[in-house]
C-alpha positions as CSV (number, residue, x, y, z in Angstrom):
1,M,110.3,73.5,94.8
2,D,106.7,72.8,95.7
3,A,104.9,72.6,99.1
4,K,105.2,68.8,99.2
5,Q,109.0,68.9,98.7
6,I,109.3,71.6,101.4
7,A,107.3,69.5,103.8
8,N,109.4,66.4,103.0
9,I,112.7,68.3,103.8
10,I,111.2,69.7,107.1
11,A,110.1,66.2,108.1
12,R,113.5,64.6,107.3
13,A,115.7,67.4,108.9
14,P,113.6,69.4,111.3
15,K,116.5,70.5,113.5
16,Q,118.5,71.8,110.5
17,V,115.5,73.6,109.1
18,E,114.6,75.2,112.4
19,A,118.2,76.3,113.0
20,A,118.4,77.8,109.5
21,M,115.0,79.6,109.9
22,R,116.2,81.0,113.2
23,D,119.6,82.2,112.3
24,E,121.1,81.8,108.8
25,I,118.1,82.7,106.7
26,P,117.2,85.9,108.6
27,R,120.9,87.0,108.3
28,K,120.8,86.5,104.5
29,V,117.4,88.0,104.2
30,A,118.6,91.1,106.1
31,V,121.3,91.7,103.5
32,V,118.9,91.1,100.6
33,A,116.3,93.5,102.1
34,K,118.7,96.3,102.9
35,N,120.2,96.1,99.4
36,H,116.8,96.1,97.8
37,F,115.6,99.2,99.6
38,M,118.9,101.0,99.0
39,H,118.6,100.2,95.3
40,N,115.3,102.2,95.3
41,F,117.5,105.3,95.7
42,D,119.5,104.4,92.6
43,E,116.2,103.8,90.7
44,S,114.6,107.1,92.0
45,G,111.5,105.1,92.8
46,F,110.0,102.2,94.7
47,V,110.3,98.8,93.1
48,D,107.0,96.8,93.7
49,G,105.5,95.0,90.7
50,G,107.7,97.2,88.6
51,L,109.2,100.7,89.2
52,R,107.0,103.3,90.7
53,P,109.0,106.5,90.0
54,W,109.2,109.3,92.6
55,K,107.8,112.7,91.9
56,K,110.5,115.0,90.6
57,T,111.9,117.6,93.0
58,R,111.9,121.4,92.4
59,R,115.7,121.3,92.0
60,Q,115.3,118.7,89.2
61,E,112.7,120.8,87.5
62,A,115.2,123.7,87.7
63,G,117.8,121.6,85.9
64,D,119.7,120.0,88.8
65,E,120.7,116.4,88.0
66,R,120.7,115.1,91.5
67,K,118.0,112.5,92.2
68,P,115.3,112.9,94.8
69,L,116.1,112.0,98.4
70,T,119.9,112.2,97.7
71,S,122.5,114.5,99.1
72,Q,126.3,114.7,99.2
73,R,126.3,112.3,102.2
74,D,123.2,110.3,101.1
75,H,122.3,110.2,104.8
76,L,118.7,109.0,104.3
77,M,119.8,106.0,102.1
78,N,122.8,105.1,104.3
79,S,120.7,105.1,107.4
80,I,118.6,102.1,106.3
81,D,119.4,99.4,108.8
82,V,118.2,95.9,109.6
83,V,117.4,94.6,113.1
84,G,117.6,90.9,113.2
85,A,116.0,88.6,115.8
86,P,115.6,84.8,115.8
87,G,113.4,84.0,112.9
88,Q,112.7,87.6,111.8
89,V,114.1,90.7,110.3
90,T,112.9,94.3,110.7
91,V,114.1,97.1,108.3
92,V,114.3,100.5,110.0
93,N,115.4,104.0,109.2
94,P,116.0,106.1,112.4
95,V,116.4,109.4,110.5
96,P,113.6,111.8,111.8
97,Y,112.5,112.8,108.4
98,A,112.5,109.3,106.9
99,R,108.8,108.6,107.6
100,I,107.5,111.8,106.0
101,H,109.4,111.0,102.8
102,N,108.4,107.3,102.8
103,E,104.7,108.0,103.5
104,G,104.2,111.6,102.4
105,G,102.1,114.0,104.3
106,T,101.9,117.6,105.6
107,I,104.5,119.3,107.8
108,H,103.4,122.2,110.0
109,S,106.0,124.5,111.5
110,Q,105.9,127.8,113.4
111,P,109.5,129.0,113.7
112,T,110.2,132.3,115.6
113,I,111.5,135.1,113.4
114,T,114.8,136.1,115.0
115,P,117.1,139.0,114.2
116,K,119.5,136.5,112.7
117,M,116.7,135.1,110.4
118,R,115.9,138.7,109.3
119,K,119.6,139.3,108.5
120,M,119.7,136.1,106.5
121,A,116.6,137.1,104.6
122,W,118.1,140.5,103.7
123,A,121.3,138.7,102.5
124,K,119.2,136.3,100.3
125,A,117.1,139.2,98.9
126,Y,120.3,141.0,97.8
127,S,121.9,137.8,96.5
128,V,118.8,136.8,94.4
129,A,118.5,140.4,93.1
130,R,122.2,140.4,92.3
131,V,122.8,143.6,94.2
132,S,126.1,143.9,96.0
133,K,126.3,144.7,99.7
134,G,125.6,148.3,100.4
135,G,123.7,148.7,97.1
136,K,120.0,149.6,96.7
137,L,117.4,147.0,95.9
138,P,115.5,148.0,92.7
139,K,111.7,148.4,92.8
140,D,111.1,145.7,90.3
141,L,112.5,142.6,92.1
142,P,112.4,139.0,91.0
143,E,109.7,137.1,92.8
144,E,112.1,135.1,95.0
145,A,113.9,138.3,96.1
146,R,110.5,139.9,97.0
147,K,109.7,136.9,99.2
148,W,113.0,137.2,101.1
149,R,112.5,141.0,101.5
150,A,108.9,140.4,102.8
151,L,110.3,138.0,105.4
152,A,112.9,140.5,106.5
153,L,110.3,143.3,106.9
154,T,107.4,141.3,108.3
155,K,105.9,142.4,111.7
156,K,105.1,138.8,112.6
157,E,107.0,137.2,115.4
158,K,106.3,133.6,114.1
159,L,105.8,132.1,110.7
160,N,103.0,129.6,109.9
161,I,104.6,127.2,107.5
162,K,102.7,124.3,105.9
163,I,104.6,122.0,103.5
164,K,103.0,119.1,101.6
165,M,105.5,116.4,101.1
166,P,104.9,114.0,98.2
167,R,105.2,110.3,99.0
168,R,108.6,109.0,97.8
169,Q,108.4,105.4,99.2
170,F,111.7,103.6,99.7
171,I,110.8,101.0,102.3
172,G,107.7,98.8,102.3
173,E,106.1,95.6,101.0
174,S,107.5,94.7,97.6
175,K,106.7,91.8,95.2
176,E,110.2,91.7,93.9
177,L,111.6,91.6,97.5
178,H,109.3,88.7,98.4
179,E,110.6,86.8,95.4
180,K,114.2,87.4,96.5
181,I,113.4,86.3,100.0
182,N,111.6,83.1,98.8
183,Q,114.7,82.3,96.7
184,V,117.0,82.6,99.8
185,I,114.7,80.2,101.7
186,I,114.5,77.7,98.7
187,N,118.3,77.8,98.2
188,K,118.8,77.0,101.9
189,L,116.2,74.2,101.9
190,K,117.9,72.7,98.7
191,E,121.2,72.9,100.5
192,I,119.8,71.0,103.5
193,S,118.1,68.5,101.2
194,N,121.4,67.8,99.4
195,G,123.0,67.2,102.7
196,I,120.4,64.7,103.7
197,N,120.6,62.9,100.4
198,T,124.4,62.5,100.5
199,R,124.3,60.8,103.9
């Protein structure tokens, strides 16, 4: 369908086109957009002019088969929502950590080291070193166990944590999504056109 045909339909049925653009088309586009963005989680990447794979996680590099940004509840993916208004659709994700995953960036944190945290650090050091409770930690500890022991023994009252999060985009402008949206609009205009022609 070209621009001239679209203009012809709008001229012949302006009220029907306006009503569709205000209500039915946004509702259909909302479903298409939500499904498109949720599908990015299945693909482990962002689909825009082809698949842009997400950087692998440390757990994947350690042999875990779970995909990035997934969990048992898939909370991040399932929190994608669409907010409709007359003539428009906005896709949102209210999860506090959604933006840092979608855009990437650096997280700064300064948690207080509590007695409970030190106790947990000792438990992790023993667990990683595979030493049972009440046993003695060997001098030659695995690197991860050394880190946990260092946390348990530190004199600091606060930690200064800086984490670089890679961008794993799942919401945003997408060529494929634009094509799907255009198809929804064209299908509705054809439906309106067929209704005009059968009068």
